[in-house]
Structures are given as C-alpha cells and as structure tokens.
N, C-alpha and C positions, 0 to 999 in steps of 0.2 A: 360703128353700128350705133344706132340711137333707138331708144324705146320712148314711146309717149303715151301717156294717159290723159284722156280729155273727158271730163265728166260736164263741163259748161266753160264758158269764156273766163270765169273767174275760179275755175278748179281744174289745173292742168299741172302736169309733171312732164319733165323730159329727162333722160338719163342717157348719157352718152359714154361709151367704152372706150378708152385710148388703148392704143397698142403698147404702152408702157404699164399697163395693169391699174389703171386708176379709172374711177367712176366719176364723171362730172354730172351734176344735177342742179336742176332749177325747177322750182314749183311756184305756182299763184295760187293761194288758197283765200279766197274772200280778198281782203285789203294787204293780206301778210306775203310779203315775197321770201323764199328761201332758197339759198343756192350754196353751193361748195364743191369740195373734191374730197373723195374718201379712196384710200387703197383698196383693191379688190384682191382677197386671197382665197377664192372659191367660195365665199358665202358672202350674200348681200349684207351690207351694214344695216344696223337697225334703224339708224335715221331715215334711210331710204324706205326700207319697208313700212316704216310708220308713215311717211309722206303719201305713199301708195295708199293705205288704208284711209288718210285724211281726204284724199282726192276722189276716191270711191264713195265715201260717206254720203247718204241721201239726205 
C-alpha cells in the first residue's frame, strides 16, 4: 500500500508499507530530497509525521 501527499510539484511525499513491517518514504520539499526506510511498530515514526507537516505547510 502506498500513501501520497501532494501540495505542489515541489512539495510531495510518498510512503509505502512493506509486508515485512517497514515504511519506505520519499519526499520532495523545495530543492530538498528526503528518503529512507523506518521500521513500523504500530506508530508512525516522527520523521514521517514531520515530513507530512512540512509538505502540508502553506
């Protein structure tokens, strides 16, 4: 499953859930690219919630 946030072409975030319990994410915020993998233990890691907030900022 993949979730996507799209604010504009330079403010996007994609998060994919793997069957082995990992969250893979990639974000484009202005000129910055952020991506990685975090384990999922029932709570969304802080780095991902922070990225959601940054993408949604006006």
